[in-house]
GUKOL-129766 format. One line per field, with one value per residue: x, y, z of N, C-alpha, C, O in turn. Coordinates in steps of 0.001 Angstrom, whole numbers, padded with zeros to 6 digits. Atoms other than C-alpha are relative to their C-alpha. Example, Ala and Ser with C-alpha at 12.3 -4.5 7.8 and 13.67 -1.06 7.14 Angstrom:
npx = 000890, -000820
npy = -001190, -001190
npz = 000000, -000060
capx = 012300, 013670
capy = -004500, -001060
capz = 007800, 007140
cpx = 000900, -000770
cpy = 001200, 001090
cpz = 000000, 000730
opx = 001936, -000261
opy = 001181, 002198
opz = 000665, 000899
***
This chain:
npx = 000867, 001216, 001094, 001187, 000284, 001399, 000934, 001351, 000514, -000720, -000466, -001014, -001040, -001448, -000973, -001251, -000686, -001552, -000587, -001314, -000835, -000182, -001424, -000514, 000159, 001457, 000747, 001486, 000111, 000891, 001107, 000636, 000676, 001179, 001036, 000604, 000657, 001001, 001094, 000473, 000887, 001537, 000906, 000175, 001007, 001281, 000059, 000875, -000312, -001210, -001320, -001200, -001310, -000858, -001392, -001308, 000244, -001429, 000226, -000595, 000940, -000358, -000788, 001175, -000514, -000118, 001085, 000870, 000851, 001217, 001126, 000711, 000757, 000843, 001116, 000564, 000923, 001334, 000866, 000727, -000765, -001014, -000799, 000062, -000977, -000845, -001392, -000663, -000113, -001249, -000813, -000804, 000784, 001063, 000977, 000299, 001134, 001401, 001094, 000983, 001447, 000900, 000128, 001459, 000140, -000043, 000139, -000887, -000447, -001250, -001126, -001182, -001065, -000834, -001446, -001054, 000238, -001347, 000003, -000153, 001249, 000845, 001135, 000895, 001092, 001167, 000996, 000695, 001377, 000848, -000057, -000452, 001483, 000964, -000040, 000886, 000483, 000039, 000505, -000828, 000611, -001353, 000308, -000967, -000719, -000823, 000802, 000447, -000293, -000704, 000396, 001359, 000037, -000477, 001068, 001134, -000724, -000196, 001534, 000606, -000120, -001152, -000505, 001106, 000568, -001041, 000154, -001109, -000172, -000709, 000951, 001150, -000780, -000341, 001097, 000541, -000829, 000590, 001568, -000137, -000779, 000678, 001530, -000484, -000428, 001092, 000579, -001046, -000728, 001093, -000475, 000592, -000224, -000264, -000403, -001195, -000698, -001795, -001066, -001369, -001178, -000780, -001415, -000577, 000840, -000965, 000877, -000049, 000927, 001373, 000523, 000485, 001204, 000932, 000243, 000552, 001570, 000261, 000288, 001158, 001228, -000126, 000351, 001386, 000652, 000052, 000212, -000282, -000839, -001197, -000478, -000414, -001146, -001393, -000194, -000781, -001263, -000317, 000144, -001133, -000994, 000108, -000466, -001415, -000541, 000450, -001032, -001061, 000000, 000001, -001248, -000991, -000151, -000734, -001720, -000653, 000328, -000796, -001329, -000431, 000285, -000754, 000390, 001210, 001096, 000798, 001006, 001209, 000643, 000836, 001460, 000760, 000553, 000970, 000806, 000562, 000646, 001257, 000843, 000288, -001021, -000959, -000760, -000674, -001554, -001117, -001539, -000332, -001105, -000719, -001093, -000489
npy = -000941, 000613, -001177, 000846, -000630, 000336, -000767, 000340, 001494, 000880, -000210, 000555, -000414, 000562, -000052, 000098, 000446, 000393, 000728, -000081, 001305, 000144, 000012, -000014, -001328, -000070, 000792, 000592, 001557, 000755, -000038, -001399, -000071, 000899, -000591, -001080, 000303, 000629, -001017, -000780, 000882, 000478, -001057, -000118, 001056, -000251, -001136, 000411, -000376, 000478, -000527, 000336, -000380, 000278, -000399, 000776, 000600, 000754, 001398, 000728, 001019, 001286, 000955, 000762, 000587, -000947, 000361, -001356, -000158, 000927, -000459, -001324, 000993, 000534, -001338, -000723, 001310, -000109, -001549, -000183, -000702, 000804, -001060, 000139, -000320, 001188, -000319, -000894, -001597, -000889, 000360, 001026, 001141, 000023, -000879, -000766, -000994, 000826, -000197, 001060, -000204, 001326, 001070, -000181, -001213, 000183, -001383, -000425, 001069, -000036, -000365, -000111, -000440, -000612, 000151, -000923, -001396, 000015, 000400, 001012, 000620, -000064, -000511, 001156, -000573, 000966, -000516, -000080, 000140, -001265, -000727, -001545, -000741, -000564, -001191, -001243, -001003, -001535, -000932, -001398, -001229, -000704, -000502, 000740, -001330, 000219, -000349, -001415, -000651, -001225, -001632, -000316, -000335, -001228, -000730, -000119, -000819, -001511, -000421, -000045, -001399, -000354, -000645, -001331, -000731, 000460, -000886, -000501, 000177, 001021, 001147, 000170, 000577, 001276, 000748, 000015, 001159, 001233, 000318, 000091, 001222, 001571, 000285, 000268, 001704, 000876, 000345, 000875, 001183, -000033, 001002, 001608, 000955, 001389, 000824, 000682, 000650, -000451, 000864, -000273, -000041, 001281, -000249, 001405, 000470, -000041, 000122, 001448, 000168, -000551, 000779, 001481, 000139, -000134, 001179, 000541, -000302, 000536, 001588, -000069, -000264, 001158, 001265, -000304, 000106, 001282, 001165, 001081, 000265, -000559, -001363, -000092, 000370, -001016, -001237, 000499, 000067, -001385, -000563, 000266, -000776, -001242, 000242, 000339, -001287, -000983, 000158, -000343, -001337, -000717, 000613, -000623, -001521, -000044, 000404, -000987, -001022, 000057, 000134, -001422, -000680, -000104, 000463, -000861, 000486, 001250, 000169, -001019, 000703, 001188, -000651, 000062, 001499, 000394, -001012, -001012, -000991, 000112, 000318, 001376, 000787, 000615, 001046, 000929, -000376, 000483, 000074, 001395, -000112, -000548, -000686, -000464
npz = 000915, 000363, 000579, 000503, 001271, 000223, 001543, -000399, 000215, -000887, -000901, -000208, -000969, 000276, -001043, 000526, -001527, 000348, -001043, -000406, -000524, -001504, -000304, -001630, -000183, -000106, -001118, 000571, -000137, 000750, -001021, -000159, 001289, 000245, -001161, 000271, 001361, -000352, -000355, 001090, 000912, -001003, 000581, 001178, 000654, -000227, 000881, 001351, 001175, 000319, -000591, 000684, -000613, 000854, -000765, -000202, -001256, -000626, -000408, 000967, -000355, 001181, -000610, -000700, -001136, -000813, -001141, -000214, 001089, -000290, -000695, 000681, 000638, -000821, -000378, 000902, 000096, -001232, 000035, 001506, 001189, 001036, 000414, 001362, 000542, -000171, 000456, -000859, 000027, -000260, 001009, -000876, -000116, -001026, -000106, -001348, 000351, -000037, 000265, -000627, -000014, -000721, 001377, 000521, 000702, 001128, -000170, 000946, 001171, 000702, -000979, 000741, -000531, 000898, -000368, 000625, -000739, -000469, -001564, -000117, -000071, 001060, 000394, -000051, 000766, 000288, 000585, -001106, 000047, -000538, 001052, -000023, -000120, 001558, 000426, -000503, 000979, -000696, 000849, 000080, 000899, 000803, 001260, 000934, 000551, 001211, 001179, 000191, 001099, -000404, 000586, -000539, -001427, 000171, 000691, -000983, -000758, 000861, 000151, -001322, -000671, -000283, 001187, 000404, -000759, -000991, -001383, -000619, -001183, -000031, -000193, 000758, 001320, -000217, 000083, 001504, 000436, -000758, 000609, 001049, 000468, -000497, 000990, 001096, -000175, -000297, 001297, 000805, -000711, -001400, -001091, 000265, -001042, 000471, -000903, 000215, -000805, -000704, 000493, -000726, 000916, 000298, 000901, 000288, 001011, 001405, 001232, 000234, -001260, 000952, 000900, -000603, -000367, 001019, 000584, -000925, 000317, 001427, -000383, -000788, 000925, 001123, -000920, -000396, 001195, 000717, -001476, 000522, -001014, 000605, -000157, -001509, -000209, 000216, -001059, -001204, 000129, 000146, -001134, -000415, 000512, -000261, -001693, 000056, 000694, -001349, -000879, 000679, 000243, -000876, -000542, 000552, -000593, -001266, -000086, 000533, -000890, -000833, 000292, 000068, -001122, -001023, -001216, -000786, 000857, -000052, -000916, 000325, 001095, -000635, -000532, 001216, 000668, -001101, -000295, 001160, -000401, 000960, -000605, 000174, -000671, 001247, -000953, 000985, 000630, -001171, 000568, -000338, -000272, -001422, -000152, -001519
capx = -043730, -047246, -050077, -053227, -053683, -057252, -059577, -063034, -062888, -060188, -058103, -054717, -052425, -048966, -046219, -042534, -040255, -036338, -034711, -031298, -028600, -028169, -024841, -023207, -024014, -027804, -028361, -031068, -031655, -033516, -035755, -036568, -037339, -039769, -041376, -042100, -042822, -045204, -047240, -047428, -048735, -051762, -052864, -052231, -054114, -057130, -056888, -059995, -058157, -055561, -051979, -048855, -045326, -042432, -038546, -035263, -035723, -031965, -033135, -031430, -034975, -033544, -031514, -033985, -031909, -031270, -032561, -033485, -035042, -037347, -038509, -039409, -041009, -042963, -044464, -045379, -047376, -049258, -050276, -051473, -048899, -046856, -043785, -043560, -039976, -037895, -034015, -031355, -031508, -028324, -025185, -023530, -026306, -029298, -032890, -033203, -035843, -039371, -042752, -045574, -049192, -052024, -052612, -056362, -055314, -055126, -053385, -050099, -048561, -045497, -043109, -039658, -036177, -034361, -030429, -029243, -029213, -025965, -027344, -026108, -029555, -031779, -034975, -038117, -040993, -044500, -047984, -050278, -054191, -055749, -056829, -055768, -057804, -060306, -059504, -060492, -062304, -062392, -064262, -062505, -063821, -061393, -061413, -060298, -057600, -055893, -059068, -059419, -059448, -056708, -057628, -061338, -060599, -058309, -061007, -063569, -061014, -060538, -064578, -064620, -064777, -061395, -060443, -063338, -064267, -060995, -061735, -059056, -059658, -057105, -059544, -062184, -059714, -058712, -062180, -063064, -060173, -061435, -065060, -064460, -061547, -063737, -066798, -064851, -063120, -066640, -067654, -064540, -063461, -066546, -065759, -066418, -066983, -065589, -064928, -061348, -059612, -056674, -053931, -050443, -047201, -045443, -041991, -041291, -044120, -042507, -044324, -043241, -045529, -048394, -048352, -048251, -051365, -052979, -052439, -053515, -057067, -057211, -056903, -059320, -062142, -061223, -061918, -065230, -066538, -065682, -066006, -063670, -061105, -057977, -058518, -058744, -055798, -053876, -055173, -053899, -050650, -050692, -051453, -048683, -046223, -047505, -047214, -043664, -042767, -044428, -042246, -039203, -039700, -040336, -037240, -035012, -036189, -035520, -032211, -031277, -032676, -030797, -027507, -027322, -027999, -025666, -026264, -028745, -030601, -031131, -033030, -035122, -035794, -036893, -039158, -040546, -041343, -042900, -044765, -046263, -047555, -051107, -054350, -054261, -052904, -049888, -048995, -048196, -045121, -042342, -038472, -037432, -033825, -031957, -028886, -026535
capy = 027635, 026715, 028556, 027698, 028080, 028377, 028979, 028722, 024896, 023734, 024132, 023318, 023339, 023358, 022932, 023571, 021730, 021913, 019401, 020737, 017860, 016982, 018277, 019119, 023154, 022966, 020273, 018646, 014735, 012375, 011910, 015418, 015617, 012386, 013986, 017054, 015795, 013453, 016083, 017885, 015060, 014355, 018031, 017676, 014297, 015866, 019023, 019205, 020122, 018686, 018575, 018556, 018466, 019376, 020059, 018901, 016339, 015208, 011616, 008938, 007518, 005449, 003427, 000683, -000406, 002933, 002838, 006816, 006359, 003068, 004996, 008020, 005320, 003951, 007507, 008464, 004621, 005376, 008847, 007567, 009282, 008576, 010063, 010644, 011682, 008661, 009249, 011041, 014965, 015859, 016029, 013530, 011018, 010069, 011392, 013943, 016523, 015051, 015321, 013902, 013668, 011676, 008420, 009755, 012837, 012717, 016199, 016125, 014185, 014134, 014597, 015279, 015709, 018694, 018165, 021109, 023757, 025383, 024205, 021311, 020029, 019508, 021094, 019097, 019750, 018561, 019255, 020235, 019332, 022780, 024986, 028333, 031140, 032660, 035743, 039111, 041482, 045081, 047981, 051174, 054340, 055732, 058027, 056556, 059606, 057366, 057678, 061552, 063433, 065884, 068715, 068415, 068860, 071928, 073492, 073195, 074910, 077830, 078441, 078094, 081158, 080479, 082203, 084639, 085532, 085298, 086666, 088815, 087654, 084362, 082347, 082747, 082083, 078773, 077913, 078639, 076441, 073872, 073808, 074465, 071751, 069106, 069628, 069517, 066079, 064899, 065381, 063988, 061362, 060714, 058689, 054737, 052217, 048666, 045664, 043733, 041192, 041535, 039899, 039307, 039894, 036787, 037868, 034226, 034139, 033921, 034004, 030171, 029754, 031729, 029758, 026432, 027512, 028560, 024978, 023609, 025429, 024315, 020625, 021364, 022728, 019756, 017346, 018990, 019006, 015503, 013621, 011220, 009442, 010039, 013790, 013450, 011977, 014519, 017358, 015636, 015112, 018931, 020002, 018040, 019788, 023037, 022416, 021113, 024239, 026701, 025028, 025134, 028625, 029768, 027792, 029299, 032857, 032565, 030860, 033988, 036422, 034903, 034526, 038531, 039104, 040212, 038965, 042310, 041731, 038348, 038750, 041623, 039136, 036276, 038708, 040023, 036034, 035418, 038574, 039832, 043245, 042477, 041497, 038023, 035034, 033896, 030878, 028906, 031049, 029331, 029695, 026273, 027128, 027930, 029909, 030188
capz = -066213, -066553, -068706, -070463, -074450, -075320, -078615, -078899, -079778, -077252, -074229, -073441, -070340, -071015, -068517, -068990, -066571, -066238, -063981, -062715, -062235, -058572, -057287, -053702, -054571, -055306, -052812, -055209, -054891, -057147, -054166, -053878, -057403, -057346, -054420, -056042, -059595, -057975, -056244, -059532, -061453, -058568, -059714, -063337, -063926, -062765, -064865, -067335, -070161, -072414, -070796, -072265, -070275, -071974, -070815, -070007, -067323, -067131, -066966, -069306, -070070, -073543, -070898, -070015, -066961, -065648, -061925, -062157, -065740, -064333, -061532, -063793, -066019, -063428, -062122, -065382, -065755, -062370, -063356, -066920, -068860, -072069, -073248, -076927, -077739, -079198, -080076, -078758, -077626, -076360, -078280, -075511, -076356, -074375, -074538, -072176, -073485, -073149, -074370, -072094, -072342, -070605, -072749, -072952, -074635, -078212, -078210, -080310, -083545, -085769, -082923, -084520, -083225, -084799, -084865, -086712, -083808, -082173, -078724, -077000, -076639, -079856, -080826, -080175, -082836, -082953, -084449, -081375, -081831, -081449, -084001, -085046, -083546, -085730, -087644, -086045, -088325, -087521, -089160, -090489, -092068, -094533, -097464, -100937, -101652, -104320, -106765, -106022, -109153, -108525, -111531, -110316, -106879, -107699, -109972, -106961, -104762, -107372, -107320, -103644, -100952, -100457, -103872, -103729, -100525, -097683, -094100, -092814, -089257, -088648, -086618, -088767, -091747, -090348, -089561, -093386, -094493, -092414, -093510, -097115, -097574, -095474, -097782, -100827, -099737, -098684, -102127, -104078, -101593, -099134, -095961, -096638, -093939, -094572, -092660, -092854, -091660, -089050, -090586, -088701, -090281, -091685, -092953, -093872, -096431, -099926, -103432, -103585, -100302, -102253, -105124, -103323, -101507, -104555, -105742, -102756, -102908, -106543, -105312, -102847, -105191, -107751, -104836, -103540, -107088, -108279, -104389, -106239, -103757, -106029, -105812, -101993, -101902, -103939, -101920, -098833, -100357, -101403, -097965, -096583, -098978, -098340, -094575, -094898, -097144, -094108, -091797, -093799, -094493, -091006, -089688, -091939, -091148, -087678, -088134, -090298, -087789, -085059, -086722, -087333, -083762, -081075, -077183, -076494, -079925, -079277, -076059, -078033, -080930, -078466, -076633, -079977, -080917, -077241, -077081, -080204, -080374, -081860, -080942, -082159, -080068, -081601, -079266, -082562, -083429, -081711, -081874, -082768, -083141, -079915, -079335, -076479
cpx = -001267, -001053, -000889, -000073, -001195, -000528, -001044, -000416, 000894, 000821, 001241, 000857, 001356, 001134, 001515, 000846, 001756, 000484, 001530, 000904, 000301, 001519, -000039, -000650, -001545, -000527, -001319, 000432, -000959, -001408, -000869, -000727, -001544, -001167, -000900, -000774, -001544, -001518, -000502, -000934, -001423, -000672, -000502, -000983, -001129, -000669, -001099, 000130, 001317, 001359, 001156, 001381, 001124, 001189, 000828, 000284, 001659, -000096, 000597, -001320, 000120, 000912, -001102, 000372, 000583, -001071, -000737, -000818, -001317, -000646, -000757, -001001, -001522, -000777, -000661, -001449, -000926, -000536, -000783, 000556, 000794, 000957, 000386, 001415, 001189, 001245, 000929, -000286, 000844, 001446, 000978, -000696, -001105, -001353, -000400, -000982, -001108, -001210, -001016, -000961, -000681, -000239, -001366, 000276, 000735, 000593, 001298, 000344, 001081, 001044, 001346, 001009, 000886, 001462, 000793, -000088, 001461, -000414, 000650, -001118, -000602, -001181, -001295, -001365, -001237, -001254, -000973, -001673, -000995, 000104, 000396, -001206, -000387, 000569, -000739, -000403, -000641, -000613, 000537, -000972, 000955, -000840, 000869, 000646, 000716, -001037, -000567, 000433, 000670, -000444, -001441, 000055, 000740, -000760, -000880, 000927, -000058, -001406, -000516, -000095, 001325, 000840, -000418, 000027, 000955, -000470, 001427, 000374, 000708, -000813, -000950, 000557, 000267, -001368, -000549, 000867, -000362, -001078, 000030, 000680, -000489, -000991, 000436, 000685, -001244, -000521, 000766, 000399, -000785, 000779, -000714, 000219, 000183, 000587, 001160, 000500, 001425, 000621, 001454, 001113, 000856, 001094, 000627, -000983, 000316, -001259, 000257, -001231, -001543, -000464, -000130, -001552, -000949, -000380, -000654, -001719, -000880, -000269, -001259, -001377, -000166, -000817, -001313, -000890, -000273, -000433, 001026, 001253, 001395, 000066, -000091, 001221, 001033, -000145, 000718, 001398, 000392, 000043, 001201, 001271, -000051, 000402, 001828, 000820, -000236, 001011, 001114, 000287, 000187, 001190, 001164, -000041, 000639, 001443, 001027, -000155, 000968, 001510, 000366, -000194, 001306, -000643, -001532, -001034, -000758, -001121, -001082, -000542, -001014, -001314, -000839, -001174, -000974, -000973, -000608, -000656, -001221, -001035, -000457, 000943, 000616, 001040, 000645, 001170, 001114, 001239, 000433, 001465, 000686, 001563, 000805, 000329
cpy = -000787, 001108, -000895, 000707, -000420, 000638, -000369, -001299, -000885, 000770, -001041, 000290, -000441, 000332, -000186, -000259, -000130, -000518, 000252, -001118, 000160, 000306, 000685, 001663, 000164, -000712, -000559, -001429, -000522, -000052, 000864, 000145, -001000, 000682, 000939, -000007, -000696, 000868, 000976, -000816, -000468, 001338, 000040, -001216, 000336, 001519, -000112, 000457, -000917, 000359, -000370, 000741, -000004, 000986, -000663, -000596, -000558, -001254, -000709, -000943, -000962, -001248, -000793, -000276, 000812, 000348, 001548, -000134, -001139, 000385, 001016, -000874, -000265, 001153, 000443, -001236, 000258, 000913, -000279, 000692, -000854, 001042, -000445, 000244, -001457, 000466, 000867, 001708, 000884, -000778, -001190, -001335, 000253, 000871, 000696, 000933, -000991, 000797, -000745, 000502, -000967, -001022, 000456, 000983, -000434, 001377, 000304, -001381, 000378, 000714, -000362, 000588, 000958, 000334, 001168, 001498, 000190, -000317, -001034, -000829, 000158, 000472, -001019, 000820, -000756, 000944, -000203, 000009, 001228, 000938, 001543, 000960, 000561, 001415, 001112, 000835, 001318, 000767, 001317, 000740, 000772, 000795, -000779, 001005, -000545, 000052, 001348, 000471, 001354, 001313, 000305, 000541, 001592, 001065, 000476, 001076, 001433, 000656, -000120, 001657, 000058, 000652, 000793, 000931, -000424, 000929, 000473, -000323, -001580, -001089, -000336, -000520, -001436, -000798, -000141, -000967, -001161, -000689, -000257, -001639, -001183, -000309, -000334, -001508, -000924, -000474, -000950, -001339, -000176, -001165, -001662, -000666, -001499, -000748, -001009, -000960, 000001, -001049, 000069, 000061, -001035, 000348, -000876, -000467, 000392, -000091, -001669, -000546, 000417, -000940, -001400, 000031, 000266, -001396, -001007, 000374, -000416, -001453, -000308, 000020, -001158, -001326, 000170, -000007, -001571, -001076, -001239, -000242, 000353, 001594, 000306, -000133, 000870, 001368, -000323, -000113, 001510, 000736, -000542, 000610, 001217, 000278, 000093, 001543, 001376, -000282, 000496, 001259, 000822, -000307, 000782, 001349, 000311, -000384, 001469, 001086, -000367, -000201, 001149, 000437, -000236, -000401, 000791, -000024, -001246, -000390, 001144, -000875, -001128, 000671, 000574, -001240, -000050, 001094, 001128, 001154, 000218, -000336, -001295, -000789, -000659, -001137, -000833, 000540, -000258, 000170, -001164, 000245, 000666, 000317, 000285, 001729
cpz = -000124, -000759, -000848, -001734, -000349, -001211, 000359, -000144, 001068, 001185, 000303, 001005, -000184, 000956, -000436, 001219, -000235, 001445, 000341, 000454, 001245, -000009, 001619, 000218, -000075, 000929, -000764, 000158, -001006, 000938, 000122, -001430, -000327, 000626, -000674, -001233, 000214, 000311, -001044, -000821, 000832, -000339, -001356, -000792, 000242, -000875, -001128, -000985, -000458, 000819, -000659, 001014, -000632, 000820, -000216, 001450, 000310, 000253, -001468, -000355, -001284, 000867, 000728, 001717, 000922, 001407, 000062, -001272, 000281, 001071, -000740, -000826, 000654, 000571, -001045, -000270, 000956, -000105, -001476, -001099, -000966, -000332, -001555, -000967, 000089, -000802, 000947, 000103, 000351, -000806, 000505, -000360, 001068, -000113, 001554, -000024, -000581, -000390, 000649, -000018, 000603, -001125, -000351, -000710, -001293, -000535, -001044, -000992, -000619, 000970, -000861, 000679, -001004, 000347, -000328, 000579, 000546, 001431, 000126, 000283, -001430, 000559, -000003, -000712, -000111, -000392, 001421, -000606, 000303, -001121, 000219, 000675, -001058, -000178, 000660, -001180, 000680, -001249, 000229, -001001, -000613, -000972, -001088, -000758, -001390, -001202, -000205, -001431, -000102, -000843, 000620, 000983, 000076, -000793, 000925, 000859, -000641, 000005, 001297, 000756, 000166, -000985, 000114, 001235, 001648, 000923, 000395, 001522, -000042, 000373, -000738, -001448, 000201, -000083, -001719, -000887, -000035, -000528, -001565, -000610, 000215, -001204, -001242, -000213, 000285, -001267, -001109, 000567, 001270, 000756, -000556, 001405, -000816, 001143, -000544, 000820, 000617, -000162, 000597, -001070, -000128, -000926, -000683, -001322, -001490, -001017, -000157, 001147, -000686, -000786, 000564, 000629, -001013, -000567, 000740, 000048, -001044, 000272, 000475, -000827, -000917, 000881, 000336, -001201, -000523, 001594, -000237, 001183, -000504, 000275, 001566, 000443, -000435, 000591, 000904, -000101, -000163, 001006, 000839, -000471, 000356, 001611, 000177, -000531, 001082, 000953, -000077, 000117, 001487, 000938, -000644, 000157, 001144, 000086, -000344, 001020, 001431, -000358, -000066, 001167, 000975, 001281, 000179, -001070, 000013, 000969, -000537, -001075, 001011, 000843, -000888, -000257, 001224, 000087, -001068, 000174, -001044, 000779, 000053, 000931, -001237, 000661, -001132, -000759, 001176, -000670, 000239, -000386, 001232, -000077, 001040, -000114
opx = -001171, -001062, -000716, -000033, -001454, -000193, -001248, -001574, 000574, 000689, 001166, 001375, 001756, 001354, 001837, 000859, 002291, 000379, 002257, 000556, 000670, 002300, -001052, -001087, -001996, -001609, -002410, 001630, -001835, -002519, -002081, -001949, -002555, -002308, -002127, -001802, -002568, -002632, -001514, -002026, -002322, -001895, -001642, -001608, -001918, -001841, -000876, -000866, 002093, 001542, 001251, 001550, 001465, 001009, 000770, 000821, 001952, 000725, 000544, -001277, -000679, 001202, -001715, -000491, 001095, -002275, -001857, -001922, -002417, -001754, -001955, -002174, -002643, -001985, -001659, -002609, -002117, -001549, -001566, -000019, 001156, 000710, 000692, 001391, 001748, 001026, 000573, -000518, 000787, 001647, 001745, -000096, -001225, -001176, -000840, -001430, -001055, -001241, -001147, -001058, -000174, -000206, -001689, -000713, 001738, -000122, 001221, -000001, 001454, 001536, 001458, 000761, 001437, 001733, 001915, -000353, 002247, 000460, 001039, -000768, -000251, -001462, -001204, -001873, -001177, -001204, -001088, -001937, -001998, 001179, 000471, -002415, 000171, 000840, -001962, 000427, -001505, -000473, 000655, -001747, 001643, -002051, 001939, 000183, 001073, -000472, -001395, 001496, 000091, -000707, -001664, -000595, 000243, -000434, -001223, 000514, -000420, -001368, -001718, 000011, 001784, 002012, 000304, 000328, 000472, -000755, 002359, 001490, 000062, -000978, -001313, -000087, 000048, -001570, -001103, 000324, -000428, -001117, -000334, 000150, -000252, -001158, -000229, 000612, -001164, -000920, 000252, 000749, -000334, 001579, -001842, 001162, -000449, 001243, 000879, 000367, 002511, 000349, 001995, 000968, 001597, 001021, 001612, -000765, 000123, -002388, -000725, -001988, -002506, -001534, -001138, -002335, -002085, -001523, -001266, -002568, -002098, -001336, -002098, -002133, -001324, -001618, -002032, -002073, -001360, -001069, 000932, 001710, 002079, 001125, 000429, 001718, 002099, 000789, 001801, 002092, 001424, 000717, 001794, 002162, 001020, 001205, 002518, 001698, 000660, 001747, 001520, 001286, 001014, 001470, 002008, 001018, 001641, 002299, 002032, 000885, 001549, 002260, 001523, -000211, 001925, -001865, -002596, -002203, -001911, -001993, -002098, -001734, -002226, -002448, -002017, -002394, -002171, -002011, -000701, -001403, -001228, -000804, -001334, 002050, 000254, 002263, 001742, 001716, 001328, 001398, 000625, 001697, 000525, 002306, 000362, 000714
opy = -001985, 002296, -002085, 001919, -001622, 001748, -001008, -001619, -002046, 001993, -002269, 001397, -001604, 001521, -001115, 000396, -000788, 000086, -000695, -001619, 001292, -000251, 000957, 001993, 000860, -000379, -000469, -001691, 000274, 000330, 000668, 000266, -000631, 000871, 000844, 000639, -000395, 000826, 001656, -000426, -001057, 001219, 000376, -001103, -000441, 001864, -000896, 000904, -001462, 001506, -001520, 001925, -001091, 001970, -001547, -000001, -001124, -001644, -000089, -002120, -001896, -002288, -000350, -000238, 000382, 000601, 001665, 000372, -000906, -000109, 001161, -000587, -000005, 000940, 001114, -000853, 000121, 001046, 000539, 000940, -002020, 002246, -001576, 000023, -001969, 001055, 001401, 002302, 002104, -001944, -001777, -002380, 001226, 002087, 000306, 001165, -001796, 002015, -001894, 001719, -002076, -000676, 000110, 001166, -001147, 001921, 001318, -002544, 001470, 001817, -001433, 001652, 000471, 001150, 001366, 002538, -000756, -000014, -001520, -001971, 001213, 000413, -002026, 001851, -001926, 002169, -001324, 000969, 001081, 001208, 002230, 000750, 000682, 002094, 001027, 000900, 001435, 000403, 001907, 000274, 001537, 000708, -001334, 001317, 000228, 000204, 001616, 000079, 002392, 002359, 001439, 001581, 002450, 002235, 001656, 002235, 002436, 001862, -000014, 002678, 001193, 000827, 001758, 002124, -001211, 002076, -000331, -000063, -002298, -002077, -001511, -001247, -002115, -001786, -001154, -001627, -001935, -001853, -001368, -002529, -002184, -001357, -001221, -002224, -002138, -001602, -001858, -002258, 000125, -001972, -001812, -000405, -001866, -000232, -001610, -000815, 000082, -002129, 001170, -000366, -001209, 000154, -000557, -001484, 001554, -000404, -002183, -001417, -000344, -001523, -002032, -000893, -000180, -001650, -001933, -000513, -000591, -001953, -001108, -000951, -001487, -002164, -000806, -000180, -002024, -002126, -002175, 000745, 001007, 002071, 001340, 000603, 001070, 002159, 000261, 000080, 001878, 001757, 000338, 000806, 001711, 001090, 001005, 002138, 002216, 000633, 001397, 001589, 001730, 000495, 001286, 001966, 001022, 000214, 001842, 001710, 000580, -000326, 001233, 001668, -001295, -000416, 000234, 000017, -001468, -001238, 001322, -000653, -001300, 000210, 000380, -001140, 000074, 000641, 002354, 001120, 000949, -000368, -001725, -000360, -001071, -001213, -001329, -000039, 000294, 000111, -001600, -000959, 001880, -000469, 001163, 002350
opz = -000394, -000440, -001113, -001947, -000415, -001624, 001392, 000125, 001326, 001210, 000282, 000856, -000133, 001185, -001175, 002261, -001128, 002512, 000043, 001524, 001557, -000781, 002264, 001321, 000835, 001413, -000202, 000262, -001346, 000570, 000217, -001521, -000924, 000204, -000662, -001438, -000399, -000210, -000869, -001235, 000232, -000422, -001677, -001846, -000297, -001027, -002050, -001554, 000327, 001228, -001088, 001305, -001098, 001537, -001071, 002384, 001363, 001084, -002529, 000003, -001358, 000275, 001700, 002594, 001955, 001364, 000557, -001072, -000220, 001276, -000498, -000589, 000218, 000674, -000785, -000420, 000677, 000580, -001958, -002158, -000812, -000264, -001932, -002177, 001059, -001860, 001998, -000949, 000200, -001146, -000258, -000112, 001812, -000043, 002635, 001100, -001510, -000215, 000226, 000146, 000767, -002306, -001488, -001420, -001272, -001376, -001738, -000782, -000191, 000730, -001458, 001246, -001991, 001228, 000138, -000025, 000497, 002243, -000937, 000580, -001957, 001756, -000706, -000271, -000487, -000276, 001917, -001330, 001001, -001658, 001238, 000581, -002149, 000812, 000772, -002086, 001549, -002417, 001303, -001835, 000063, -001176, -000836, -001855, -002279, -002285, -001074, -001913, -000421, -000249, 001043, 001087, 000807, -000588, 000845, 000815, -000026, -000238, 001540, 000076, 000290, -000650, -000142, 001196, 002462, 000580, 000423, 001972, -000805, -000342, -000796, -002205, -000802, -000789, -002145, -001773, -000990, -000926, -001950, -001275, -000460, -001827, -001775, -001212, 000097, -001556, -001762, -000174, 002375, 000284, -001027, 002152, -001807, 002048, -001581, 002035, 000043, 000363, 000498, -002216, 000840, -002139, -001349, -001980, -001850, -000639, -000690, 000718, -000780, -000613, 000250, 000410, -000850, -000948, 000209, -000037, -001003, -000083, 000060, -000859, -001175, 000467, 000121, -000911, -000881, 001508, 000558, 001760, 000284, 000684, 001983, 001295, 000148, 000726, 000918, 000896, 000398, 000874, 001463, 000357, 000710, 002070, 000632, 000093, 001171, 001322, 000657, 000756, 001575, 001830, 000097, 000263, 001233, 000738, 000260, 001227, 001962, 000611, 000346, 001151, 001082, 001136, 000451, -000686, -000357, 000778, 000135, -001283, 000884, 000974, -000588, -000388, 000963, 000571, -001008, 001151, -002035, 001988, 000803, 001256, -002339, 000541, -000874, -001698, 002255, -001890, 001375, -000502, 001356, -000665, 001780, 000877
***
C-alpha cells in the first residue's frame, strides 16, 4: 500500500510492505521478491518527497551471515537506503519488521519496539518529522440562549399581538407566531457571528495531561522571558515528559478499547481510527496495539 502524507510544510511518501514467506502453495521465491523490490526502489529513490518504507519483510536482517539478509542489505545500500529497527520484532526472535528511509532523509527518530502486544509481532513506533496540520477555523452564527432573560421574554410575549390580537385563520396565525417570536428572540438573544477553532475529539486527554500542558506552557513563558539556558533545558525536559504522558495515554486508551471488542466491533474500531469523520487530517492517530 502506498500513499502520500502532506501538510503545508512537508510531504512524505509512505509505503507499507508485506513479504509472505515463500512456499510451494504461493510459489513465491526470494529471487522474485528481489526482482520486484529492486524495481520498486528504482522508482522510490527518485520520488521528490521524503520516503518511508515500513512492514514485515520476513527477512532475518539481524543475522549477519544469512544469505537472504546479506542480499537485502546490499540492495538497500545500492539504493542509498538505511534500516532503523534494531532488536527482535517477532516472538521467536529475529528482526522481521523494518522501517527504511533514504540516507539523505532525516524524517524519523525515536524508533522503539513495543513488546507488550497480543500479536506474535511487536509494534514499531517512531516520531515522524512532519508538522501537525494547522488548525481549521470556522465561522458560526448562533444565538446565546443561555443568557436569555426568561422573565423578560415571557413578559414581552404577554404584551405582544400573540396575547391580544390572535387571528382565527390557521395559516395567518402560524405566520404571526413565527414573526412575533422571531422578533422577540432577535431583541433578547440576537444572532452573533464568531470564529472558532475546529478541534478533534481526544477521549484519552485527561486532567493530568491538561495540567502537564499548563506546566509546559508556563516553563516556555519563563524561558522566553529570561532567555537563560537553564530555563530552556527545563522547558525541553517538560516537553519530553508531556509527550511521553500523551503517548502513554493514547496507548492505554486504544488497549482498553480493543480489549472490550469482539471481532465485529474490532473491525469497526479500526475503520473509525483509520477513517475519522472530520475535516482534519488525522494521519498521526495510529493504532499501536494489534490484536488477532
